[in-house]
NUTORSE-572348 format. One record per residue: residue in one letter; x, y, z of N, C-alpha, C, O in turn. Coordinates in nm, 2 decimals, decimal comma, always signed. Layout:
% residues N
{resn->a; n_c1->X; n_c2->Y; n_c3->Z; ca_c1->X; ca_c2->Y; ca_c3->Z; c_c1->X; c_c2->Y; c_c3->Z; o_c1->X; o_c2->Y; o_c3->Z} $
...
% end
This chain:
% residues 74
{resn->m; n_c1->+11,81; n_c2->+6,19; n_c3->-7,74; ca_c1->+11,93; ca_c2->+6,21; ca_c3->-7,81; c_c1->+12,02; c_c2->+6,32; c_c3->-7,75; o_c1->+12,14; o_c2->+6,31; o_c3->-7,74} $
{resn->s; n_c1->+11,96; n_c2->+6,44; n_c3->-7,71; ca_c1->+12,03; ca_c2->+6,55; ca_c3->-7,65; c_c1->+12,09; c_c2->+6,51; c_c3->-7,52; o_c1->+12,20; o_c2->+6,56; o_c3->-7,48} $
{resn->n; n_c1->+12,02; n_c2->+6,42; n_c3->-7,45; ca_c1->+12,07; ca_c2->+6,37; ca_c3->-7,32; c_c1->+12,20; c_c2->+6,29; c_c3->-7,34; o_c1->+12,30; o_c2->+6,31; o_c3->-7,26} $
{resn->s; n_c1->+12,21; n_c2->+6,20; n_c3->-7,43; ca_c1->+12,33; ca_c2->+6,13; ca_c3->-7,46; c_c1->+12,44; c_c2->+6,22; c_c3->-7,51; o_c1->+12,56; o_c2->+6,19; o_c3->-7,47} $
{resn->m; n_c1->+12,41; n_c2->+6,32; n_c3->-7,58; ca_c1->+12,51; ca_c2->+6,42; ca_c3->-7,63; c_c1->+12,57; c_c2->+6,50; c_c3->-7,51; o_c1->+12,69; o_c2->+6,53; o_c3->-7,50} $
{resn->g; n_c1->+12,48; n_c2->+6,53; n_c3->-7,41; ca_c1->+12,52; ca_c2->+6,60; ca_c3->-7,29; c_c1->+12,61; c_c2->+6,51; c_c3->-7,21; o_c1->+12,72; o_c2->+6,56; o_c3->-7,16} $
{resn->i; n_c1->+12,58; n_c2->+6,39; n_c3->-7,19; ca_c1->+12,66; ca_c2->+6,29; ca_c3->-7,12; c_c1->+12,80; c_c2->+6,28; c_c3->-7,19; o_c1->+12,90; o_c2->+6,27; o_c3->-7,12} $
{resn->a; n_c1->+12,80; n_c2->+6,26; n_c3->-7,32; ca_c1->+12,92; ca_c2->+6,25; ca_c3->-7,39; c_c1->+13,01; c_c2->+6,38; c_c3->-7,38; o_c1->+13,13; o_c2->+6,37; o_c3->-7,37} $
{resn->s; n_c1->+12,95; n_c2->+6,49; n_c3->-7,38; ca_c1->+13,02; ca_c2->+6,62; ca_c3->-7,36; c_c1->+13,08; c_c2->+6,63; c_c3->-7,23; o_c1->+13,20; o_c2->+6,67; o_c3->-7,21} $
{resn->v; n_c1->+13,01; n_c2->+6,59; n_c3->-7,12; ca_c1->+13,06; ca_c2->+6,59; ca_c3->-6,99; c_c1->+13,18; c_c2->+6,49; c_c3->-6,98; o_c1->+13,28; o_c2->+6,53; o_c3->-6,92} $
{resn->f; n_c1->+13,17; n_c2->+6,38; n_c3->-7,04; ca_c1->+13,28; ca_c2->+6,28; ca_c3->-7,03; c_c1->+13,41; c_c2->+6,34; c_c3->-7,10; o_c1->+13,52; o_c2->+6,32; o_c3->-7,05} $
{resn->v; n_c1->+13,39; n_c2->+6,40; n_c3->-7,22; ca_c1->+13,50; ca_c2->+6,45; ca_c3->-7,29; c_c1->+13,57; c_c2->+6,56; c_c3->-7,22; o_c1->+13,69; o_c2->+6,57; o_c3->-7,21} $
{resn->l; n_c1->+13,49; n_c2->+6,66; n_c3->-7,17; ca_c1->+13,54; ca_c2->+6,77; ca_c3->-7,09; c_c1->+13,61; c_c2->+6,73; c_c3->-6,97; o_c1->+13,72; o_c2->+6,78; o_c3->-6,93} $
{resn->s; n_c1->+13,56; n_c2->+6,63; n_c3->-6,89; ca_c1->+13,62; ca_c2->+6,58; ca_c3->-6,77; c_c1->+13,75; c_c2->+6,51; c_c3->-6,80; o_c1->+13,85; o_c2->+6,52; o_c3->-6,73} $
{resn->s; n_c1->+13,76; n_c2->+6,44; n_c3->-6,91; ca_c1->+13,88; ca_c2->+6,37; ca_c3->-6,96; c_c1->+13,99; c_c2->+6,47; c_c3->-6,99; o_c1->+14,10; o_c2->+6,46; o_c3->-6,95} $
{resn->l; n_c1->+13,95; n_c2->+6,58; n_c3->-7,06; ca_c1->+14,05; ca_c2->+6,69; ca_c3->-7,09; c_c1->+14,10; c_c2->+6,76; c_c3->-6,97; o_c1->+14,21; o_c2->+6,80; o_c3->-6,96} $
{resn->l; n_c1->+14,01; n_c2->+6,78; n_c3->-6,87; ca_c1->+14,04; ca_c2->+6,86; ca_c3->-6,75; c_c1->+14,13; c_c2->+6,77; c_c3->-6,66; o_c1->+14,22; o_c2->+6,83; o_c3->-6,59} $
{resn->l; n_c1->+14,11; n_c2->+6,64; n_c3->-6,65; ca_c1->+14,18; ca_c2->+6,56; ca_c3->-6,56; c_c1->+14,30; c_c2->+6,50; c_c3->-6,62; o_c1->+14,38; o_c2->+6,44; o_c3->-6,54} $
{resn->s; n_c1->+14,33; n_c2->+6,51; n_c3->-6,75; ca_c1->+14,45; ca_c2->+6,45; ca_c3->-6,81; c_c1->+14,58; c_c2->+6,51; c_c3->-6,75; o_c1->+14,67; o_c2->+6,43; o_c3->-6,74} $
{resn->p; n_c1->+14,59; n_c2->+6,64; n_c3->-6,72; ca_c1->+14,71; ca_c2->+6,68; ca_c3->-6,66; c_c1->+14,74; c_c2->+6,61; c_c3->-6,52; o_c1->+14,86; o_c2->+6,59; o_c3->-6,49} $
{resn->l; n_c1->+14,64; n_c2->+6,58; n_c3->-6,45; ca_c1->+14,66; ca_c2->+6,51; ca_c3->-6,32; c_c1->+14,72; c_c2->+6,37; c_c3->-6,34; o_c1->+14,80; o_c2->+6,33; o_c3->-6,26} $
{resn->a; n_c1->+14,67; n_c2->+6,31; n_c3->-6,44; ca_c1->+14,72; ca_c2->+6,17; ca_c3->-6,47; c_c1->+14,86; c_c2->+6,18; c_c3->-6,52; o_c1->+14,94; o_c2->+6,09; o_c3->-6,48} $
{resn->m; n_c1->+14,90; n_c2->+6,28; n_c3->-6,59; ca_c1->+15,04; ca_c2->+6,30; ca_c3->-6,63; c_c1->+15,13; c_c2->+6,34; c_c3->-6,51; o_c1->+15,25; o_c2->+6,30; o_c3->-6,51} $
{resn->a; n_c1->+15,08; n_c2->+6,41; n_c3->-6,42; ca_c1->+15,15; ca_c2->+6,45; ca_c3->-6,30; c_c1->+15,20; c_c2->+6,34; c_c3->-6,22; o_c1->+15,31; o_c2->+6,34; o_c3->-6,16} $
{resn->e; n_c1->+15,13; n_c2->+6,23; n_c3->-6,21; ca_c1->+15,17; ca_c2->+6,11; ca_c3->-6,14; c_c1->+15,30; c_c2->+6,05; c_c3->-6,19; o_c1->+15,36; o_c2->+5,98; o_c3->-6,12} $
{resn->e; n_c1->+15,33; n_c2->+6,07; n_c3->-6,32; ca_c1->+15,45; ca_c2->+6,01; ca_c3->-6,38; c_c1->+15,57; c_c2->+6,11; c_c3->-6,37; o_c1->+15,68; o_c2->+6,06; o_c3->-6,41} $
{resn->s; n_c1->+15,55; n_c2->+6,23; n_c3->-6,33; ca_c1->+15,66; ca_c2->+6,33; ca_c3->-6,34; c_c1->+15,75; c_c2->+6,30; c_c3->-6,22; o_c1->+15,71; o_c2->+6,26; o_c3->-6,11} $
{resn->n; n_c1->+15,88; n_c2->+6,34; n_c3->-6,24; ca_c1->+15,98; ca_c2->+6,32; ca_c3->-6,13; c_c1->+15,95; c_c2->+6,41; c_c3->-6,01; o_c1->+15,97; o_c2->+6,37; o_c3->-5,90} $
{resn->a; n_c1->+15,90; n_c2->+6,53; n_c3->-6,04; ca_c1->+15,87; ca_c2->+6,62; ca_c3->-5,93; c_c1->+15,76; c_c2->+6,57; c_c3->-5,84; o_c1->+15,76; o_c2->+6,58; o_c3->-5,72} $
{resn->f; n_c1->+15,66; n_c2->+6,50; n_c3->-5,90; ca_c1->+15,55; ca_c2->+6,44; ca_c3->-5,83; c_c1->+15,60; c_c2->+6,33; c_c3->-5,74; o_c1->+15,56; o_c2->+6,32; o_c3->-5,63} $
{resn->v; n_c1->+15,68; n_c2->+6,24; n_c3->-5,80; ca_c1->+15,74; ca_c2->+6,13; ca_c3->-5,73; c_c1->+15,82; c_c2->+6,18; c_c3->-5,61; o_c1->+15,81; o_c2->+6,12; o_c3->-5,50} $
{resn->t; n_c1->+15,90; n_c2->+6,28; n_c3->-5,63; ca_c1->+15,99; ca_c2->+6,34; ca_c3->-5,53; c_c1->+15,90; c_c2->+6,40; c_c3->-5,42; o_c1->+15,93; o_c2->+6,37; o_c3->-5,30} $
{resn->r; n_c1->+15,80; n_c2->+6,47; n_c3->-5,45; ca_c1->+15,72; ca_c2->+6,53; ca_c3->-5,35; c_c1->+15,64; c_c2->+6,42; c_c3->-5,27; o_c1->+15,64; o_c2->+6,44; o_c3->-5,15} $
{resn->n; n_c1->+15,60; n_c2->+6,32; n_c3->-5,33; ca_c1->+15,53; ca_c2->+6,21; ca_c3->-5,26; c_c1->+15,63; c_c2->+6,14; c_c3->-5,17; o_c1->+15,59; o_c2->+6,10; o_c3->-5,06} $
{resn->a; n_c1->+15,75; n_c2->+6,12; n_c3->-5,21; ca_c1->+15,85; ca_c2->+6,06; ca_c3->-5,13; c_c1->+15,88; c_c2->+6,14; c_c3->-5,00; o_c1->+15,90; o_c2->+6,09; o_c3->-4,89} $
{resn->e; n_c1->+15,89; n_c2->+6,27; n_c3->-5,02; ca_c1->+15,91; ca_c2->+6,37; ca_c3->-4,91; c_c1->+15,79; c_c2->+6,36; c_c3->-4,81; o_c1->+15,81; o_c2->+6,36; o_c3->-4,69} $
{resn->f; n_c1->+15,67; n_c2->+6,36; n_c3->-4,87; ca_c1->+15,55; ca_c2->+6,35; ca_c3->-4,78; c_c1->+15,55; c_c2->+6,22; c_c3->-4,70; o_c1->+15,52; o_c2->+6,21; o_c3->-4,58} $
{resn->a; n_c1->+15,59; n_c2->+6,11; n_c3->-4,77; ca_c1->+15,59; ca_c2->+5,98; ca_c3->-4,70; c_c1->+15,69; c_c2->+5,98; c_c3->-4,59; o_c1->+15,67; o_c2->+5,92; o_c3->-4,48} $
{resn->a; n_c1->+15,81; n_c2->+6,04; n_c3->-4,61; ca_c1->+15,91; ca_c2->+6,05; ca_c3->-4,51; c_c1->+15,87; c_c2->+6,13; c_c3->-4,39; o_c1->+15,89; o_c2->+6,09; o_c3->-4,27} $
{resn->v; n_c1->+15,80; n_c2->+6,24; n_c3->-4,41; ca_c1->+15,75; ca_c2->+6,32; ca_c3->-4,31; c_c1->+15,65; c_c2->+6,25; c_c3->-4,23; o_c1->+15,64; o_c2->+6,25; o_c3->-4,10} $
{resn->h; n_c1->+15,56; n_c2->+6,18; n_c3->-4,30; ca_c1->+15,45; ca_c2->+6,11; ca_c3->-4,23; c_c1->+15,51; c_c2->+5,99; c_c3->-4,15; o_c1->+15,46; o_c2->+5,96; o_c3->-4,04} $
{resn->q; n_c1->+15,61; n_c2->+5,92; n_c3->-4,20; ca_c1->+15,67; ca_c2->+5,81; ca_c3->-4,13; c_c1->+15,74; c_c2->+5,87; c_c3->-4,00; o_c1->+15,73; o_c2->+5,80; o_c3->-3,89} $
{resn->e; n_c1->+15,81; n_c2->+5,98; n_c3->-4,01; ca_c1->+15,87; ca_c2->+6,04; ca_c3->-3,89; c_c1->+15,77; c_c2->+6,08; c_c3->-3,78; o_c1->+15,79; o_c2->+6,06; o_c3->-3,67} $
{resn->a; n_c1->+15,66; n_c2->+6,13; n_c3->-3,83; ca_c1->+15,55; ca_c2->+6,17; ca_c3->-3,74; c_c1->+15,49; c_c2->+6,04; c_c3->-3,67; o_c1->+15,46; o_c2->+6,04; o_c3->-3,55} $
{resn->r; n_c1->+15,47; n_c2->+5,93; n_c3->-3,75; ca_c1->+15,42; ca_c2->+5,81; ca_c3->-3,69; c_c1->+15,52; c_c2->+5,76; c_c3->-3,58; o_c1->+15,47; o_c2->+5,71; o_c3->-3,48} $
{resn->e; n_c1->+15,65; n_c2->+5,76; n_c3->-3,61; ca_c1->+15,74; ca_c2->+5,71; ca_c3->-3,52; c_c1->+15,75; c_c2->+5,80; c_c3->-3,39; o_c1->+15,76; o_c2->+5,75; o_c3->-3,28} $
{resn->a; n_c1->+15,73; n_c2->+5,93; n_c3->-3,41; ca_c1->+15,73; ca_c2->+6,02; ca_c3->-3,29; c_c1->+15,61; c_c2->+5,99; c_c3->-3,20; o_c1->+15,62; o_c2->+5,99; o_c3->-3,08} $
{resn->v; n_c1->+15,49; n_c2->+5,97; n_c3->-3,27; ca_c1->+15,37; ca_c2->+5,94; ca_c3->-3,19; c_c1->+15,38; c_c2->+5,81; c_c3->-3,12; o_c1->+15,35; o_c2->+5,80; o_c3->-3,00} $
{resn->a; n_c1->+15,44; n_c2->+5,71; n_c3->-3,19; ca_c1->+15,46; ca_c2->+5,58; ca_c3->-3,12; c_c1->+15,56; c_c2->+5,59; c_c3->-3,00; o_c1->+15,53; o_c2->+5,53; o_c3->-2,90} $
{resn->a; n_c1->+15,66; n_c2->+5,67; n_c3->-3,02; ca_c1->+15,76; ca_c2->+5,69; ca_c3->-2,91; c_c1->+15,69; c_c2->+5,76; c_c3->-2,79; o_c1->+15,72; o_c2->+5,73; o_c3->-2,68} $
{resn->q; n_c1->+15,61; n_c2->+5,86; n_c3->-2,82; ca_c1->+15,54; ca_c2->+5,93; ca_c3->-2,72; c_c1->+15,44; c_c2->+5,84; c_c3->-2,64; o_c1->+15,43; o_c2->+5,85; o_c3->-2,52} $
{resn->q; n_c1->+15,37; n_c2->+5,76; n_c3->-2,72; ca_c1->+15,28; ca_c2->+5,67; ca_c3->-2,65; c_c1->+15,35; c_c2->+5,56; c_c3->-2,57; o_c1->+15,30; o_c2->+5,53; o_c3->-2,46} $
{resn->a; n_c1->+15,47; n_c2->+5,52; n_c3->-2,61; ca_c1->+15,55; ca_c2->+5,42; ca_c3->-2,53; c_c1->+15,60; c_c2->+5,49; c_c3->-2,41; o_c1->+15,59; o_c2->+5,43; o_c3->-2,30} $
{resn->d; n_c1->+15,64; n_c2->+5,62; n_c3->-2,42; ca_c1->+15,68; ca_c2->+5,69; ca_c3->-2,30; c_c1->+15,57; c_c2->+5,71; c_c3->-2,20; o_c1->+15,59; o_c2->+5,70; o_c3->-2,08} $
{resn->t; n_c1->+15,45; n_c2->+5,74; n_c3->-2,25; ca_c1->+15,33; ca_c2->+5,76; ca_c3->-2,17; c_c1->+15,30; c_c2->+5,63; c_c3->-2,09; o_c1->+15,27; o_c2->+5,63; o_c3->-1,97} $
{resn->a; n_c1->+15,30; n_c2->+5,52; n_c3->-2,17; ca_c1->+15,27; ca_c2->+5,39; ca_c3->-2,10; c_c1->+15,38; c_c2->+5,36; c_c3->-2,00; o_c1->+15,34; o_c2->+5,30; o_c3->-1,89} $
{resn->k; n_c1->+15,50; n_c2->+5,38; n_c3->-2,03; ca_c1->+15,61; ca_c2->+5,35; ca_c3->-1,93; c_c1->+15,59; c_c2->+5,44; c_c3->-1,81; o_c1->+15,61; o_c2->+5,39; o_c3->-1,69} $
{resn->d; n_c1->+15,56; n_c2->+5,57; n_c3->-1,82; ca_c1->+15,54; ca_c2->+5,65; ca_c3->-1,71; c_c1->+15,42; c_c2->+5,61; c_c3->-1,62; o_c1->+15,42; o_c2->+5,61; o_c3->-1,50} $
{resn->a; n_c1->+15,31; n_c2->+5,56; n_c3->-1,69; ca_c1->+15,19; ca_c2->+5,51; ca_c3->-1,62; c_c1->+15,23; c_c2->+5,39; c_c3->-1,54; o_c1->+15,18; o_c2->+5,37; o_c3->-1,43} $
{resn->n; n_c1->+15,31; n_c2->+5,30; n_c3->-1,60; ca_c1->+15,35; ca_c2->+5,18; ca_c3->-1,53; c_c1->+15,44; c_c2->+5,21; c_c3->-1,41; o_c1->+15,42; o_c2->+5,15; o_c3->-1,30} $
{resn->q; n_c1->+15,53; n_c2->+5,31; n_c3->-1,42; ca_c1->+15,61; ca_c2->+5,35; ca_c3->-1,31; c_c1->+15,53; c_c2->+5,41; c_c3->-1,20; o_c1->+15,55; o_c2->+5,38; o_c3->-1,08} $
{resn->t; n_c1->+15,43; n_c2->+5,49; n_c3->-1,24; ca_c1->+15,34; ca_c2->+5,55; ca_c3->-1,14; c_c1->+15,26; c_c2->+5,45; c_c3->-1,07; o_c1->+15,24; o_c2->+5,45; o_c3->-0,94} $
{resn->a; n_c1->+15,21; n_c2->+5,35; n_c3->-1,14; ca_c1->+15,13; ca_c2->+5,25; ca_c3->-1,08; c_c1->+15,21; c_c2->+5,16; c_c3->-0,99; o_c1->+15,17; o_c2->+5,13; o_c3->-0,88} $
{resn->s; n_c1->+15,34; n_c2->+5,13; n_c3->-1,02; ca_c1->+15,42; ca_c2->+5,05; ca_c3->-0,94; c_c1->+15,46; c_c2->+5,13; c_c3->-0,81; o_c1->+15,47; o_c2->+5,07; o_c3->-0,70} $
{resn->k; n_c1->+15,48; n_c2->+5,26; n_c3->-0,83; ca_c1->+15,52; ca_c2->+5,34; ca_c3->-0,71; c_c1->+15,40; c_c2->+5,35; c_c3->-0,61; o_c1->+15,42; o_c2->+5,34; o_c3->-0,49} $
{resn->v; n_c1->+15,28; n_c2->+5,36; n_c3->-0,67; ca_c1->+15,16; ca_c2->+5,37; ca_c3->-0,58; c_c1->+15,15; c_c2->+5,24; c_c3->-0,51; o_c1->+15,11; o_c2->+5,24; o_c3->-0,39} $
{resn->s; n_c1->+15,17; n_c2->+5,12; n_c3->-0,57; ca_c1->+15,15; ca_c2->+4,99; ca_c3->-0,50; c_c1->+15,26; c_c2->+4,98; c_c3->-0,40; o_c1->+15,24; o_c2->+4,92; o_c3->-0,29} $
{resn->v; n_c1->+15,39; n_c2->+5,02; n_c3->-0,43; ca_c1->+15,49; ca_c2->+5,01; ca_c3->-0,33; c_c1->+15,46; c_c2->+5,10; c_c3->-0,21; o_c1->+15,49; o_c2->+5,06; o_c3->-0,10} $
{resn->d; n_c1->+15,41; n_c2->+5,22; n_c3->-0,23; ca_c1->+15,38; ca_c2->+5,31; ca_c3->-0,13; c_c1->+15,26; c_c2->+5,26; c_c3->-0,04; o_c1->+15,26; o_c2->+5,27; o_c3->+0,08} $
{resn->a; n_c1->+15,17; n_c2->+5,19; n_c3->-0,11; ca_c1->+15,06; ca_c2->+5,13; ca_c3->-0,03; c_c1->+15,10; c_c2->+5,02; c_c3->+0,05; o_c1->+15,06; o_c2->+5,00; o_c3->+0,16} $
{resn->n; n_c1->+15,20; n_c2->+4,94; n_c3->+0,00; ca_c1->+15,25; ca_c2->+4,83; ca_c3->+0,08; c_c1->+15,34; c_c2->+4,88; c_c3->+0,20; o_c1->+15,34; o_c2->+4,82; o_c3->+0,30} $
{resn->a; n_c1->+15,41; n_c2->+4,99; n_c3->+0,18; ca_c1->+15,49; ca_c2->+5,05; ca_c3->+0,28; c_c1->+15,40; c_c2->+5,11; c_c3->+0,39; o_c1->+15,44; o_c2->+5,10; o_c3->+0,51} $
{resn->d; n_c1->+15,28; n_c2->+5,15; n_c3->+0,36; ca_c1->+15,19; ca_c2->+5,21; ca_c3->+0,46; c_c1->+15,13; c_c2->+5,10; c_c3->+0,55; o_c1->+15,09; o_c2->+5,13; o_c3->+0,66} $
{resn->s; n_c1->+15,13; n_c2->+4,98; n_c3->+0,50; ca_c1->+15,06; ca_c2->+4,87; ca_c3->+0,57; c_c1->+15,13; c_c2->+4,83; c_c3->+0,69; o_c1->+15,09; o_c2->+4,74; o_c3->+0,76} $
% end
């Protein structure tokens, strides 16, 4: 009996403690902050993708230059 009362008490206390977090998801400040985070993350993803594309392009240019130099030496 005391075990079930303890479990019920934990459930009630956790519900009371976590309810402000559930309300925060509906607030305008929370939505605005998440939109800002999403924009920053999207910019970072685009920057990383551009950097990877530049790295791949540089590697291809270096590889083609090496093959041209090797053909010129022949």
